[in-house]
C-alpha positions as CSV (number, residue, x, y, z in Angstrom):
1,M,-30.0,13.8,-20.3
2,L,-33.3,11.9,-20.6
3,S,-31.7,9.2,-22.8
4,F,-28.8,9.0,-20.3
5,I,-31.3,8.4,-17.4
6,A,-33.3,5.9,-19.5
7,R,-30.1,3.9,-20.2
8,R,-29.2,3.8,-16.6
9,C,-32.8,2.7,-15.6
10,A,-32.7,-0.1,-18.3
11,T,-29.4,-1.3,-16.9
12,G,-30.8,-1.2,-13.4
13,L,-33.8,-3.3,-14.4
14,L,-31.5,-6.0,-15.9
15,M,-29.4,-6.0,-12.7
16,L,-32.6,-6.5,-10.6
17,V,-33.7,-9.4,-12.7
18,A,-30.2,-10.9,-12.4
19,L,-30.2,-10.3,-8.6
20,S,-33.6,-12.0,-8.2
21,L,-32.5,-15.0,-10.3
22,L,-29.2,-15.3,-8.3
23,I,-31.0,-15.2,-4.9
24,F,-33.6,-17.7,-6.2
25,V,-30.9,-20.2,-7.4
26,L,-28.9,-19.8,-4.1
27,L,-31.9,-20.5,-2.0
28,R,-32.8,-23.6,-4.0
29,L,-29.2,-24.8,-3.7
30,A,-29.3,-24.4,0.1
31,P,-29.4,-27.7,2.0
32,G,-32.9,-29.0,2.8
33,D,-36.2,-28.9,1.1
34,P,-38.1,-25.5,0.9
35,I,-41.2,-27.4,2.1
36,D,-39.6,-28.0,5.5
37,A,-40.1,-24.3,6.4
38,Y,-43.8,-24.7,6.1
39,I,-44.0,-27.8,8.4
40,N,-44.9,-27.5,12.0
41,P,-43.0,-30.2,13.9
42,S,-45.8,-30.5,16.5
43,V,-48.3,-31.3,13.8
44,P,-47.6,-34.7,12.0
45,M,-48.3,-34.7,8.3
46,S,-48.7,-37.7,6.0
47,A,-47.0,-38.1,2.6
48,S,-50.3,-37.1,0.9
49,D,-50.5,-34.0,3.0
50,L,-47.0,-33.0,2.0
51,E,-47.8,-33.5,-1.7
52,T,-50.9,-31.5,-1.4
53,L,-49.0,-28.7,0.3
54,R,-46.2,-28.9,-2.3
55,D,-48.8,-28.7,-5.1
56,R,-50.6,-25.7,-3.4
57,L,-47.3,-23.8,-3.1
58,G,-46.2,-24.6,-6.6
59,L,-43.1,-26.4,-5.4
60,D,-43.9,-29.4,-7.6
61,Q,-43.3,-27.3,-10.8
62,P,-39.9,-27.1,-12.6
63,L,-37.6,-24.4,-11.2
64,P,-37.9,-22.1,-14.2
65,L,-41.7,-22.0,-13.8
66,Q,-41.4,-21.4,-10.1
67,Y,-39.0,-18.5,-10.7
68,F,-41.1,-16.8,-13.5
69,G,-44.2,-17.3,-11.4
70,W,-42.7,-15.5,-8.5
71,L,-41.3,-12.8,-10.8
72,R,-44.7,-12.2,-12.4
73,A,-46.3,-11.8,-9.0
74,A,-43.5,-9.6,-7.7
75,L,-43.9,-7.2,-10.7
76,S,-47.5,-6.7,-9.6
77,G,-46.5,-6.0,-6.0
78,D,-47.3,-9.4,-4.6
79,F,-44.3,-10.9,-2.8
80,G,-46.4,-13.6,-1.1
81,Y,-46.9,-14.2,2.6
82,S,-44.3,-14.7,5.4
83,I,-43.9,-18.3,6.5
84,Q,-43.1,-17.4,10.2
85,R,-45.7,-14.7,10.4
86,S,-48.8,-16.5,9.2
87,G,-51.2,-14.3,7.2
88,V,-48.7,-11.3,7.0
89,R,-47.9,-10.1,3.5
90,V,-44.2,-9.7,2.7
91,L,-44.3,-6.3,1.1
92,P,-45.9,-4.4,4.0
93,L,-43.6,-6.2,6.4
94,V,-40.6,-5.1,4.4
95,M,-41.8,-1.6,3.8
96,E,-42.3,-0.9,7.5
97,R,-38.6,-1.8,8.1
98,I,-37.2,0.6,5.5
99,G,-37.7,3.7,7.7
100,P,-35.4,2.6,10.6
101,T,-32.8,1.3,8.2
102,A,-32.9,4.6,6.1
103,L,-32.5,6.5,9.4
104,L,-29.5,4.5,10.5
105,M,-27.8,4.5,7.1
106,G,-28.6,8.2,6.5
107,M,-27.1,9.3,9.8
108,G,-24.1,7.0,9.4
109,L,-23.4,8.2,5.8
110,A,-23.9,11.9,6.8
111,I,-21.3,11.5,9.6
112,A,-19.0,9.7,7.2
113,I,-19.3,12.3,4.5
114,V,-18.7,15.3,6.8
115,V,-15.8,13.7,8.8
116,G,-14.2,12.0,5.7
117,I,-14.2,15.1,3.5
118,A,-13.0,17.4,6.4
119,A,-10.3,15.0,7.4
120,G,-9.2,14.4,3.8
121,I,-8.8,18.2,3.2
122,Y,-6.9,18.7,6.4
123,S,-4.7,15.7,5.7
124,A,-3.9,16.9,2.1
125,V,-3.1,20.4,3.3
126,R,-0.8,19.1,6.0
127,R,0.8,16.5,3.8
128,N,3.6,14.4,5.5
129,A,3.1,16.2,8.8
130,W,2.3,14.2,11.9
131,P,-1.5,14.9,11.7
132,D,-1.4,13.5,8.1
133,I,0.5,10.4,9.2
134,A,-1.8,9.9,12.2
135,M,-5.0,10.2,10.2
136,S,-3.6,7.9,7.5
137,V,-2.9,5.2,10.1
138,L,-6.4,5.6,11.6
139,S,-8.0,5.5,8.2
140,F,-6.2,2.2,7.3
141,I,-7.4,0.8,10.6
142,G,-11.0,1.9,9.9
143,I,-11.0,0.5,6.4
144,S,-9.6,-2.9,7.5
145,S,-11.9,-3.3,10.5
146,P,-14.9,-5.6,9.7
147,A,-18.3,-4.3,10.6
148,F,-19.2,-7.1,13.1
149,L,-15.9,-6.5,15.0
150,T,-16.5,-2.7,15.1
151,A,-20.1,-3.2,16.3
152,L,-19.2,-5.7,19.1
153,L,-16.3,-3.6,20.4
154,G,-18.3,-0.4,20.3
155,L,-21.2,-2.1,22.1
156,Y,-18.9,-3.5,24.8
157,F,-16.9,-0.3,25.5
158,F,-19.5,2.5,25.1
159,S,-22.6,0.6,26.3
160,V,-21.4,-2.0,28.8
161,L,-18.3,-0.5,30.3
162,L,-18.8,3.3,30.0
163,R,-22.6,3.2,29.8
164,W,-22.6,6.3,27.5
165,A,-25.3,4.9,25.2
166,P,-28.2,2.4,25.2
167,S,-27.2,-1.1,24.3
168,G,-29.9,-1.8,21.8
169,G,-33.3,-1.1,20.3
170,M,-34.6,2.0,18.7
171,Q,-36.3,3.5,21.8
172,T,-36.6,2.7,25.5
173,A,-39.0,-0.1,26.1
174,G,-42.2,1.1,27.8
175,A,-41.3,4.8,27.4
176,P,-43.3,7.3,25.3
177,F,-41.9,8.1,21.9
178,S,-39.5,11.1,21.8
179,I,-37.0,12.3,19.3
180,S,-34.3,12.6,21.9
181,D,-34.8,9.0,22.9
182,V,-34.5,7.8,19.3
183,L,-31.3,9.9,18.8
184,A,-29.8,8.5,22.0
185,H,-30.3,5.0,20.6
186,L,-29.2,6.0,17.1
187,I,-25.9,7.9,17.7
188,L,-23.7,4.9,18.7
189,P,-24.7,2.5,15.8
190,A,-24.6,5.4,13.4
191,C,-21.1,6.4,14.5
192,L,-19.9,2.8,14.3
193,L,-21.4,2.4,10.8
194,S,-19.6,5.6,9.7
195,I,-16.1,4.5,10.7
196,G,-15.2,2.5,7.6
197,H,-16.9,4.9,5.2
198,A,-15.4,8.0,6.7
199,A,-11.9,6.4,6.4
200,L,-12.5,5.4,2.8
201,I,-13.8,8.9,1.9
202,M,-10.9,10.5,3.7
203,R,-8.4,8.5,1.6
204,Y,-10.1,9.3,-1.7
205,M,-10.5,13.0,-0.8
206,R,-6.8,13.3,0.2
207,A,-5.5,11.7,-3.0
208,S,-7.9,13.7,-5.2
209,L,-7.1,17.0,-3.5
210,L,-3.3,16.4,-3.7
211,E,-3.7,15.8,-7.4
212,V,-5.8,19.0,-7.9
213,L,-3.4,21.1,-5.9
214,N,-0.7,20.5,-8.5
215,Q,-2.9,21.8,-11.4
216,D,-2.0,25.0,-13.2
217,Y,-5.2,26.9,-12.3
218,V,-4.4,26.4,-8.6
219,R,-1.0,27.9,-9.1
220,T,-2.5,30.7,-11.1
221,A,-4.9,31.5,-8.3
222,R,-2.1,31.6,-5.8
223,A,-0.1,33.9,-8.1
224,K,-3.0,36.3,-8.3
225,G,-2.8,36.7,-4.5
226,V,-5.9,34.7,-3.6
227,R,-5.9,33.7,0.0
228,E,-4.8,30.1,0.6
229,F,-8.1,29.3,2.4
230,W,-10.1,30.3,-0.7
231,V,-7.7,28.5,-3.0
232,I,-8.3,25.3,-1.1
233,I,-12.0,25.6,-0.6
234,K,-13.2,27.4,-3.8
235,H,-10.8,26.3,-6.5
236,A,-9.3,22.9,-5.4
237,T,-11.9,21.2,-3.2
238,R,-14.8,21.7,-5.6
239,N,-13.0,19.8,-8.4
240,A,-11.5,17.2,-6.0
241,L,-15.0,16.3,-4.9
242,L,-15.9,14.7,-8.3
243,P,-14.4,11.2,-7.7
244,V,-15.7,11.4,-4.1
245,I,-19.3,11.7,-5.4
246,T,-19.0,8.4,-7.2
247,L,-17.5,6.8,-4.2
248,I,-20.3,8.0,-1.9
249,G,-22.9,6.4,-4.2
250,S,-21.0,3.1,-4.4
251,T,-20.7,2.9,-0.6
252,V,-24.4,2.6,-0.1
253,G,-24.3,-1.1,-1.0
254,I,-21.4,-1.6,1.5
255,A,-23.3,0.4,4.1
256,I,-26.2,-2.0,3.8
257,G,-23.9,-4.9,4.5
258,G,-22.6,-3.1,7.6
259,A,-26.1,-2.2,8.6
260,I,-27.1,-5.9,8.6
261,F,-24.5,-6.7,11.3
262,L,-25.2,-3.5,13.3
263,E,-28.9,-4.0,13.3
264,S,-28.4,-7.6,14.6
265,V,-25.9,-6.5,17.3
266,F,-28.0,-3.5,18.5
267,N,-31.4,-5.1,17.8
268,W,-32.3,-2.2,15.5
269,P,-35.7,-2.9,13.9
270,G,-34.6,-2.5,10.3
271,M,-34.2,-4.4,7.1
272,G,-30.9,-6.0,8.2
273,L,-32.5,-7.5,11.3
274,L,-35.5,-8.7,9.3
275,L,-33.3,-10.3,6.7
276,V,-31.1,-12.1,9.3
277,N,-34.1,-13.4,11.2
278,A,-35.6,-14.6,7.8
279,V,-32.5,-16.4,6.9
280,G,-32.4,-18.1,10.4
281,T,-36.0,-19.3,10.1
282,R,-35.7,-20.1,6.3
283,D,-38.5,-17.6,5.6
284,Y,-38.0,-17.7,1.8
285,P,-40.6,-15.2,0.7
286,V,-39.2,-12.6,3.1
287,I,-35.7,-13.3,2.0
288,M,-36.6,-12.8,-1.7
289,G,-38.7,-9.7,-1.0
290,A,-36.2,-8.0,1.3
291,T,-33.3,-8.7,-1.0
292,L,-35.2,-7.3,-4.0
293,V,-36.2,-4.1,-2.2
294,I,-32.6,-3.6,-1.0
295,G,-31.4,-4.1,-4.6
296,I,-33.9,-1.5,-5.8
297,C,-32.7,1.0,-3.3
298,V,-29.0,0.4,-4.1
299,I,-29.7,0.7,-7.9
300,L,-31.7,3.9,-7.5
301,V,-28.9,5.5,-5.4
302,N,-26.4,4.5,-8.1
303,I,-28.6,6.0,-10.8
304,L,-28.9,9.3,-8.8
305,T,-25.2,9.3,-8.3
306,D,-24.5,8.9,-12.0
307,V,-27.0,11.8,-12.8
308,A,-25.4,14.0,-10.1
309,Y,-21.9,13.3,-11.5
310,A,-23.1,14.2,-15.0
311,F,-24.5,17.5,-13.7
312,V,-21.4,18.6,-11.8
313,D,-18.9,17.4,-14.4
314,P,-19.6,18.9,-17.8
315,R,-17.0,16.5,-19.4
316,I,-19.4,13.6,-19.0
317,Q,-21.3,13.0,-22.2
318,V,-25.0,12.2,-21.5
319,A,-26.4,12.5,-25.0
């Protein structure tokens, strides 16, 4: 098991290096000069001042040296300083946004897992009945609905028209902190985030359970007189969950993409909103730092998913 985890960690490190290189190259290929983000339009600068600034920031060096210089500093925990927030280090700025994003994604994925697995089981048991057909249609709609459209429609109907939930933020402005207030602001974006993931989990769970229900050991359990409820829950569902575990781990990256749109629409103070604002203001250090931290989180979740799958499925060789 230790060698299995070591191999997954080594693969994760290579993926992080590739991710950082990709983001660095894409930012350098973007229109404009990186030095423009450091210039204050109200303060005129001469050509010599620009060259001095370029030299101080290391932008006069070849691109490979710039990348390896940034990577060396990042490995020591130094992601530099934010351009738009003068004197603010990138790493603490990014770390303080992880909590709200983790809360939003955790609640959204928890809702998606519970609803998706329950709906998948019910749909498989009632195969080809009208509840199965209705949930299949709804799942296809949920899977095909883009995150930004779901967020905008949810905000309009539930916050503007019906006024069932706050329209944005993490808590009421000027009000003292309370868990109930945070939950009131959390429930709508979390439910909207869970729609696509619940639909996807439901489809996987239904297909997996239908396959398991045709296995010999399930027919044997029924022949022994085991109640149908326990046949489904104890014998069939446990084995049908194996592919769903892998799916749940892989949806974390997709959830981050959806969270970026939701945090922008609902002004949720998380990583997504920070990243969108950094892209809009061309805050390169924040973009690089936030992207790398998000990549670390996604890779860690995938490693944990692989380890969990290896534990629950003895057929997986981890030696």
